[in-house]
Each structure stands twice: as C-alpha cells, then as structure tokens.
C-alpha positions in Angstrom: 27.8 19.0 19.4 31.2 20.6 18.7 31.6 24.2 19.9 32.5 25.5 16.5 29.4 23.8 15.0 27.1 25.4 17.5 28.6 28.8 17.0 28.1 28.5 13.3 24.5 27.6 13.8 23.9 30.5 16.1 25.4 32.8 13.6 23.3 31.4 10.8 20.1 31.7 12.7 21.0 35.3 13.6 21.4 36.1 9.9 18.1 34.4 9.1 16.3 36.2 11.9 17.4 39.6 10.6 16.7 38.8 6.9 13.4 37.0 7.6 11.6 39.8 9.4 8.5 38.9 7.4 7.8 36.1 9.8 7.7 38.5 12.8 10.1 39.0 15.7 12.0 35.9 17.0 13.9 35.4 20.2 17.1 33.6 19.2 17.9 32.6 22.8 14.4 31.2 23.2 14.7 29.1 20.0 18.1 27.6 20.8 17.9 27.1 24.5 14.2 27.0 25.3 14.4 30.4 26.8 15.5 31.9 30.1 14.5 35.0 31.9 16.7 38.0 31.1 19.3 38.5 33.8 18.9 35.0 35.2 22.1 33.5 36.5 21.2 29.8 36.4 20.0 27.5 33.6 16.4 27.8 32.7 14.2 25.0 33.9 13.3 22.4 31.2 9.9 23.0 29.9 7.2 20.3 29.7 3.8 19.9 28.2 2.7 20.7 24.7 4.3 23.7 22.9 2.4 27.0 23.3 1.0 28.8 20.3 3.8 31.3 20.5 6.4 28.5 20.5 4.7 26.9 17.5 4.8 30.2 15.6 8.4 31.1 16.5 9.9 27.6 15.9 8.2 27.1 12.5 9.1 30.7 11.5 12.8 30.1 12.3 12.7 26.7 10.5 11.1 28.2 7.4 13.5 31.1 7.3 16.6 28.8 7.6 15.2 26.5 4.9 14.5 29.5 2.5 18.1 30.7 2.9 19.5 27.2 2.1 21.0 26.9 5.6 20.4 23.1 6.1 22.4 22.8 9.3 20.5 25.7 10.9 17.1 24.3 9.9 18.1 20.8 11.0 19.1 22.2 14.5 15.5 23.3 14.9 14.2 19.7 14.5 14.2 16.7 16.9 16.4 14.6 14.6 19.1 16.9 13.2 21.2 13.9 12.1 18.5 12.8 9.6 17.2 16.3 8.8 20.5 18.0 7.8 21.4 15.8 4.8 18.0 16.1 3.2 17.7 19.9 3.9 21.2 20.5 2.6 20.7 18.4 -0.5 17.5 20.3 -1.3 19.6 23.1 -2.9 22.5 20.9 -4.0 21.4 17.5 -5.3 17.9 18.7 -6.1 19.1 22.1 -7.5 16.1 23.9 -5.9 16.6 27.6 -5.5 14.5 30.8 -4.9 12.5 29.1 -2.1 9.6 31.0 -0.8 7.5 29.4 2.0 4.1 30.7 3.0 2.7 29.3 6.3 -1.0 28.8 6.8 -3.1 29.1 9.9 -1.8 26.6 12.6 -4.1 23.8 13.7 -2.9 23.3 17.2 0.8 22.4 16.9 0.5 21.6 13.1 1.4 24.3 10.6 0.4 23.8 6.9 2.5 25.7 4.4 3.0 26.1 0.7 6.3 26.1 -1.2 7.2 28.0 -4.4 10.7 27.6 -5.9 12.7 27.1 -9.0 14.4 23.9 -10.2 17.5 24.7 -12.4 19.9 22.3 -14.0 22.4 22.9 -16.8 20.6 25.9 -18.2 17.1 24.5 -17.9 14.6 25.8 -15.3 11.1 25.1 -14.2 8.9 26.5 -11.4 8.1 24.1 -8.5 5.1 24.5 -6.2 3.6 22.1 -3.6 2.0 22.0 -0.1 3.2 20.3 3.0 2.9 20.6 6.8 5.0 20.3 9.9 4.2 19.7 13.6 6.0 21.3 16.5 6.7 19.1 19.6 8.5 19.4 22.9 12.1 18.1 22.9 12.3 15.1 25.3 15.5 16.1 27.0 15.9 19.8 26.3 12.3 20.9 26.6 12.8 23.0 23.5 10.0 23.5 21.0 11.2 21.6 17.9 10.0 20.6 14.5 9.0 16.9 14.6 11.2 15.6 11.9 9.6 13.6 9.0 11.0 13.7 5.4 7.5 14.6 4.3 8.0 18.0 5.8 10.4 18.8 2.9 8.0 17.2 0.3 4.9 15.1 0.9 6.2 12.5 -1.5 9.2 11.7 0.8 7.6 8.9 2.7 10.6 7.0 4.1 13.4 8.4 6.4 16.2 8.1 3.8 14.3 9.1 0.7 16.0 11.9 -1.2 15.3 14.6 -3.9 17.6 14.5 -7.0 17.6 16.5 -10.2 19.5 15.3 -13.3 19.3 13.2 -16.4 16.7 10.4 -16.0 18.1 7.1 -15.1 15.7 5.5 -17.6 13.8 7.0 -20.5 10.1 7.8 -20.1 7.5 5.3 -21.3 4.1 5.6 -22.8 2.2 2.7 -21.3 -0.8 1.5 -23.3 -3.5 -1.0 -22.5 -4.3 -4.1 -24.5 -6.2 -2.1 -27.0 -3.6 0.6 -27.5 -5.2 3.2 -25.2 -2.7 5.4 -23.4 -2.5 4.9 -19.6 -1.5 8.1 -17.7 -1.1 9.0 -14.0 -3.4 11.9 -14.6 -6.3 9.8 -15.9 -5.7 6.8 -13.7 -4.1 8.2 -10.5 -3.5 4.9 -8.6 -1.4 3.6 -11.5 1.3 6.2 -10.6 3.6 3.9 -8.7 3.0 1.0 -11.1 3.9 3.1 -14.1 7.0 4.2 -12.3 8.0 0.6 -11.7 7.3 -0.3 -15.3 9.5 2.6 -16.5 12.3 1.5 -14.1 12.3 -2.0 -15.5 11.4 -1.5 -19.2 12.3 2.1 -20.0 15.7 1.1 -21.4 14.1 -1.4 -23.8 11.0 0.5 -24.8 12.8 2.7 -27.3 12.7 6.1 -25.7 15.4 8.7 -24.8 16.1 10.2 -21.3 15.2 13.7 -20.3 16.0 15.8 -17.2 13.8 15.5 -14.1 13.4 16.2 -10.5 12.7 12.9 -8.8 12.2 11.2 -5.5 14.8 8.6 -5.0 13.3 6.0 -2.7 15.5 4.4 -0.1 13.6 1.1 -0.2 15.5 -1.6 -2.2 14.2 -2.1 -5.8 11.8 0.9 -5.6 11.5 3.0 -8.7 12.2 6.7 -8.6 9.1 8.9 -8.5 9.3 11.8 -11.1 8.0 15.1 -9.7 9.0 17.7 -12.4 10.3 17.5 -15.9 12.8 20.1 -17.0 13.6 18.6 -20.4 11.3 16.2 -22.1 12.8 12.9 -23.2 11.1 10.8 -25.9 8.8 8.2 -24.5 9.0 4.6 -25.6 5.8 2.7 -26.1 5.2 -0.1 -23.6 2.3 -2.6 -23.9 0.5 -3.8 -20.8 -2.2 -6.4 -20.2 -4.5 -3.8 -18.5 -7.9 -2.9 -19.9 -8.7 0.8 -19.7 -12.4 0.3 -19.0 -11.6 -2.2 -16.2 -9.0 0.2 -14.8 -11.4 3.1 -14.8 -14.0 1.0 -12.9 -11.4 -0.1 -10.4 -10.3 3.5 -9.8 -13.8 4.7 -9.2 -14.6 1.7 -6.9 -11.7 2.2 -4.5 -12.3 5.9 -4.1 -15.3 5.1 -2.0 -13.2 3.3 0.7 -10.0 4.5 2.3 -7.0 2.2 2.5 -8.5 -0.1 -0.2 -7.0 -2.2 -3.0 -8.3 -4.3 -5.8 -7.0 -6.5 -8.7 -8.8 -8.0 -11.6 -7.3 -10.8 -13.7 -8.4 -12.8 -16.7 -8.6 -16.5 -15.6 -8.1 -17.9 -19.2 -4.7 -16.1 -19.6 -3.6 -14.8 -16.1 -3.4 -11.3 -17.5 -4.0 -8.5 -15.1 -6.9 -6.4 -16.3 -6.9 -3.7 -13.5 -5.1 -2.8 -10.3 -6.1 0.1 -8.1 -5.2 1.4 -4.7 -6.7 4.2 -2.6 -4.1 4.6 0.2 -2.7 7.5 2.1 0.8 6.2 1.7 0.5 5.7 -2.1 1.8 2.1 -1.8 0.8 -0.6 -4.2 -0.7 -2.8 -1.5 -2.7 -4.7 -4.2 0.5 -6.4 -5.4 2.8 -6.0 -2.4 0.5 -6.4 0.7 1.3 -9.1 3.2 -1.8 -9.6 5.4 -4.2 -12.3 6.5 -6.9 -12.9 3.9 -9.6 -14.2 6.3 -12.3 -16.5 5.0 -11.4 -15.9 1.3 -8.7 -18.5 2.1 -11.5 -21.1 2.5 -11.3 -21.5 -1.2 -7.8 -23.1 -0.8 -8.9 -24.8 2.4 -11.9 -26.4 0.8 -9.8 -27.6 -2.1 -7.4 -29.1 0.4 -10.2 -31.0 2.1 -11.5 -32.3 -1.2 -8.1 -33.2 -2.8 -7.0 -35.1 0.4 -10.2 -37.1 0.5 -11.3 -35.7 3.9 -14.7 -34.5 2.7 -16.4 -33.1 -0.4 -18.9 -30.4 -1.3 -21.9 -32.6 -0.5 -20.1 -34.3 2.4 -20.2 -33.5 6.1 -18.8 -30.2 7.5 -20.7 -29.6 10.8 -21.0 -26.0 12.0 -21.0 -25.9 15.8 -21.2 -22.5 17.6 -17.6 -22.9 18.7 -14.7 -25.2 18.1 -11.6 -25.8 20.3 -8.3 -27.0 18.8 -5.2 -27.4 20.9 -6.5 -25.1 23.6 -7.6 -22.3 21.3 -11.3 -21.6 20.9 -12.6 -20.4 17.5 -16.0 -18.8 17.0 -18.2 -17.9 14.0 -19.6 -14.4 13.2 -22.1 -13.1 15.7 -25.6 -14.6 15.5 -24.7 -17.4 13.1 -26.9 -20.3 14.2 -25.1 -23.7 14.5 -25.8 -26.5 12.1 -24.4 -29.9 13.1 -25.8 -31.5 9.9 -24.2 -29.0 7.5 -22.4 -30.1 4.3 -19.1 -28.5 3.2 -21.1 -26.5 0.6 -23.4 -25.1 3.2 -20.7 -24.2 5.6 -18.6 -22.6 2.8 -21.6 -20.5 1.7 -22.3 -19.4 5.3 -18.5 -18.9 5.9 -18.6 -21.1 9.0 -15.2 -21.0 10.7 -15.8 -23.9 13.1 -16.6 -26.3 10.2 -13.1 -25.9 8.9 -11.4 -25.8 12.3 -13.1 -29.1 13.2 -11.1 -30.7 10.4 -7.8 -29.5 11.6 -7.0 -32.9 13.2 -7.4 -34.6 9.8 -5.3 -32.0 7.9 -1.6 -32.8 8.0 0.7 -29.9 9.0 1.9 -29.3 5.4 -1.3 -30.2 3.5 -2.5 -26.6 3.2 0.9 -25.4 2.3 1.3 -28.0 -0.4 -2.2 -27.3 -1.8 -1.5 -23.6 -2.0 1.9 -24.0 -3.6 1.4 -27.0 -5.9 -2.2 -26.4 -7.0 -2.6 -22.6 -6.7 1.0 -21.4 -7.3 1.2 -19.4 -4.1 4.7 -18.5 -3.1 6.5 -19.5 -6.3 8.3 -16.2 -7.1 6.0 -14.8 -9.7 7.4 -12.6 -12.5 4.5 -10.3 -13.1 6.6 -7.5 -14.7 6.7 -5.4 -11.5 7.6 -6.3 -7.9 5.0 -8.4 -6.2 4.5 -10.5 -3.1 3.2 -13.9 -4.2 1.6 -15.1 -1.0 2.8 -17.3 1.9 1.1 -20.3 3.5 3.8 -21.7 5.8 3.5 -25.2 7.3 2.6 -24.6 11.0 1.7 -26.7 13.9 -0.3 -25.9 17.1 -3.2 -23.5 16.9 -1.8 -22.0 13.7 -2.9 -25.0 11.7 -6.5 -24.4 12.5 -6.1 -20.6 12.1 -4.6 -21.1 8.7 -7.7 -22.9 7.5 -9.7 -19.8 8.0 -7.1 -17.4 6.6 -5.6 -16.2 9.9 -2.4 -17.2 11.8 0.6 -17.0 9.5 -1.1 -17.0 6.2 -0.4 -13.8 4.2 -2.0 -12.7 0.9 -3.0 -9.6 -1.1 -5.6 -8.9 -3.7 -3.3 -10.1 -6.5 -2.8 -13.5 -5.0 -6.5 -13.9 -4.0 -7.7 -12.9 -7.5 -5.3 -15.6 -8.9 -6.7 -18.1 -6.4 -10.2 -17.4 -7.7 -9.0 -17.6 -11.3 -7.4 -21.1 -10.6 -10.5 -22.3 -8.8 -12.7 -21.4 -11.8 -10.5 -22.9 -14.5 -8.5 -25.5 -12.8 -5.3 -24.1 -14.3 -2.8 -21.9 -12.6 -1.7 -19.2 -14.9 0.8 -16.9 -13.3 -0.6 -13.3 -13.3 1.3 -10.8 -15.6 0.9 -7.1 -16.1 3.2 -6.9 -19.2 3.2 -9.6 -21.9 5.8 -12.3 -21.3 6.9 -11.8 -25.0 8.3 -8.4 -24.0 11.3 -10.0 -22.2 10.8 -13.8 -22.4 11.0 -14.0 -18.6 10.4 -17.4 -16.9 6.9 -17.6 -15.3 6.0 -19.7 -12.3 4.2 -23.1 -12.9 1.9 -25.2 -10.7 -0.1 -28.3 -11.6 -3.6 -26.8 -11.0 -6.7 -28.6 -9.8 -8.5 -31.8 -10.7 -11.6 -31.3 -12.8 -13.9 -32.7 -10.0 -12.4 -30.2 -7.5 -13.0 -27.3 -9.9 -16.6 -28.4 -10.4 -17.2 -28.5 -6.6 -15.4 -25.1 -6.0 -17.5 -23.4 -8.7 -20.7 -24.8 -7.3 -19.8 -23.7 -3.7 -18.7 -20.2 -4.9 -21.9 -19.9 -7.0 -24.0 -20.8 -4.0 -22.2 -18.2 -1.9 -22.9 -15.6 -4.6 -26.5 -16.4 -5.1 -27.8 -17.5 -1.6 -24.9 -17.2 0.8 -23.0 -14.4 2.5 -22.2 -12.7 -0.9 -25.7 -12.8 -2.3 -26.6 -9.2 -1.5 -23.4 -7.8 -3.0 -23.5 -10.0 -6.2 -27.2 -9.3 -6.8 -28.0 -8.3 -10.3 -24.8 -9.8 -11.9 -25.8 -12.3 -14.6 -23.9 -15.1 -16.2 -21.5 -17.5 -14.6 -20.7 -16.0 -11.2 -19.2 -17.0 -7.9 -17.8 -15.3 -4.8 -16.3 -15.7 -1.3 -16.5 -13.2 1.5 -13.9 -12.7 4.2 -12.9 -10.7 7.2 -9.5 -10.9 8.9 -8.9 -9.9 12.5 -5.8 -7.8 13.0 -4.2 -7.3 16.5 -4.8 -3.9 17.9 -7.6 -3.0 15.4 -11.1 -2.5 16.5 -12.5 -3.6 13.2 -11.4 -6.5 10.9 -10.0 -6.1 7.4 -12.7 -6.5 4.8 -12.0 -9.1 2.1 -13.9 -10.3 -1.0 -13.2 -12.2 -4.1 -15.4 -13.2 -6.9 -15.7 -14.0 -10.6 -18.0 -13.3 -13.5 -17.3 -15.1 -16.8 -13.7 -14.6 -17.7 -12.9 -12.0 -15.0 -11.8 -12.8 -11.4 -11.3 -10.0 -8.9 -10.3 -9.6 -5.3 -10.3 -6.6 -2.9 -9.1 -5.7 0.6 -10.0 -2.7 2.7 -8.1 -2.2 5.9 -10.4 -1.8 9.0 -13.3 -2.2 6.5 -15.3 -4.7 8.6 -17.1 -7.7 7.1 -16.4 -8.7 3.5 -19.8 -7.4 2.3 -19.3 -4.0 4.0 -16.4 -2.6 1.8 -14.4 -5.1 -0.2 -17.5 -6.7 -1.7 -18.9 -3.5 -3.3 -15.5 -2.8 -4.9 -15.3 -6.3 -6.5 -18.9 -6.2 -7.6 -18.4 -2.8 -9.2 -15.4 -4.1 -11.2 -17.3 -7.3 -12.3 -20.4 -5.2 -13.2 -18.3 -3.0 -15.5 -17.8 -6.0 -17.7 -14.0 -5.6 -17.1 
C-alpha cells in the first residue's frame, strides 16, 4: 500500500471514530495494526486464533461507521479483501445513489454480527427509503493477525451473491412487464416468490417488445454473463407491458407450496401434448433457478432414456431379460443396488426398471455402443439441442464416454448432467413419443426457432408407459403415487455426489397431460423428498 493512501485511511478512520461515538470507544491503533502495548518499542506479535468478542465488536463498529460516512476506502481497509471491497463500498453512494445510511448492529453470534440498514435512494429529484438486513463475520487476517471483516458482497446487500455484482440506480434498462399465465392471471413475485429470477429474465428479454415504458430503479447488476438485473426499489414507476406465458397459476401455486417443504429443491411441470411449461419453482438459499439451469447427475430417473436405448437398439425389451444380481463389475468398477434389494437373476427389464435395479442396466454395458446412449438422448429425447425456452436454460448433457463411465451413464451417474426441466421433458417424450421442446413463453411472441428431435417409435412408447405405470403402482414409486387416479407413471432416482453424505433425491412422473420432475440436493432416495414434491404437483391437477 502507498504511504499516502495509508495516511488517508488513518485520517478517515480517525474522523469516523470521533463522529461515530454511538458505537462505543474504539482503539484506532488496535484496528489498523492489530494492537501493541503502549510504550512498546518493537512490533506487536501477530495474533492467532479466533477474534475475541472485543475484536468483533470494535472491528464491526469501525466498519459500520466508515460505511455510514461513505468512506469506501476506509471501510474496505477493515476487510480481508480490500481490492474487491473498495469498488462496491464506494459505488454504494455513487452509482447506487444511496445516502443517509444508518446501520444498527444486532447481538453478535460468535464472530457473526447481524445488522439492519436504513437509507435513502435519491436520483434526479426522486427519493425513496431503503431498508434491509444483512450480516458480517469477523475473522483473523492470515498474515497480519488483525481482526477483519470477512469480505463477501452480501455484506453490503444480501442480494449481491457474486463477487463482482454491483448496485446501480438509474433509468431501467428495460421497461417493466406484467407477466400473465395462460388464462390471463397476473403472476407476481409477491404471490409466487420463486418466480422472481424468472420474471427478471423474462423482463430482460421481452421488456422492450411488451409495450411498456421504463422507470427509475435501484437494481442489482449481476456479473454473470446473460444474467438479468434484479430490481430492488422503484423510484419512478414505468408502465408495464403485458407478457403472456405458458404457466398455469394453479400449478405454479402447487409447485411453490411443494418445494417449501424441502430445502435446496426444484421442480418443473410441463404439458406433454404441447411442451408448454406449466410450473417452475425453486426453494434455494442462493435464489438460483436450478430447475432450468442445474447441471447435476439425475440418478436412476435416467433409466427412462437407458431403457429406451436398450429397446430401440434391439438389446432387450420390457418383457425380455434384465437379470438383477447383487453387484455387477464393468471394467474394474463394481456397481451395487440400494441396500437390502434382493437379487433376481430371472428378472425382466420391466421388473428391474420398477425396482430400480442398477446392476441390470450395468450388465448390458458391454452391448451398448459408446455413443448409443448419447444418440438416443439427443435424437429421440432432444437432450442437448440448444433449447429456446424463452429464458436461459441448460438442456442436458449425455456425452459419449468409454470405460466405467459407460456403465455409470446408464444409471444416471458419471458424466450425465440434467435438471428438472430436462427430466420433465424426458418423461413427456416417453409418454407421447414426440419431443416437443419446452417453452415458457409462446413461440408466437418472437418466432424463435425451436429444437427438433425425431421422438420414439410407438412400440417403445407403449413399453415405457407400461414400465413407468408399473413403477408408480407396484414399484419404488407406489407409496408416493398412491391415490392418484387416471393414466399415471413414475420413476424414482437418487444420485451420489462426491463429498456428500446423502444422495440427491430425484423423481419424475406423469398424470394425464402433465409431466413433472423434481430434485432435492442431499434429499436421499427419490421417494424421500423429490417424490412428494412431484406427487403434490400432479395431485393439484396442474
């Protein structure tokens, strides 16, 4: 650090200390150097161990005081990443036009200090009050031993989730929208909270063509490419343009309620006859749309595609052999079934599918060509074809792979990556035979080019329906699907994730003209968490 810069910081903190007496006495030498005994002639020894309660109080108080006074460099110097902290803290008053900041700390919980912020956002003669809550944690500096604020952008505002996210106040980059469902019912973030990031994406893409006019807002500008701004506060109302979606309000409400019961969960429901998305909901701490953007192993729900591969390549059929030994070894890797599953060497594919027998699919790895599963997923189910849903989406990946990954891919592990959107679409294709690329806004809105795949032969569809129905009525999904009438089917799944004690819970199912899929991180077996979410959506009539 340059000498002049350090001197400026010391002066700034001194002013803050004098003007911020409400936080209590603060030892400036202690804050900036880690503290040395008065009158000592040598450098103070570098402190180690967790910060003391006094250090937590003093460091957070000094940080709050500098922040209140708009002294971004001084506040940043009290963090463990001043290079990243200073631009955001400085822009708080400049680019975001936030003034009159008053911070009220709460009772510390160890080294973590909760606090509330009250301020005013002013821009070109328009002002609105701003209030929110956040928290910070005080840590020990690795080299200096100083007590410092552990820098995260969320300290400044909880909506700042990535290191380079920023706050900006000004005229909206796009006019606001009034999104409506297929029946004209208005969809708002207040009524359907997990639609928040989705409505932001829809506004970013379609706001200019929906017929509205821009207003003035405080927004979070996300650093991630192609991410829509998140509005936080409106200073001047624009006029919202009306934007039709394919969502169904009743299905969305059911999905919202269902995911609330399980943390880190996501669900999507689609209409197989049209490919239209009926509902999408997430319950995640990070607010991310994992339902559309997730890239994780789908576990045994992938056996829908794998079974279709075996049938379409003439390897076996629903009534054909698919022995289920207790374990199966393929290219030096040993695969097992779920605990306590009895072996059945005489099982058919339908029986092994309904029981979700891993080894039955692994045993056929020798007969499945390296690219067979990849081709089936892409050419029949449309996986990985750059879907144009209307908002950003990850459209699945089933790469051709050799070695143990070939066997792992057949049971939805290895390099296979999916999300609830892609698995709901897989189920929709399995039940109708036709791949209809999912959409969340009508194609007529912008005449965009949708992905195309050739779909499944009628005989394959008949067998997949029968196997999924068997799973839903007498197999692993029977308990979850109990009480659902009409034409139903399902597939359970659990995906092991390195480093996690529990597997991710997966479930996909259909009822009539509704197909749904859900995933719950660390949720366990498919019937433990994801299954009840899907069943709730299907039970609502969607």
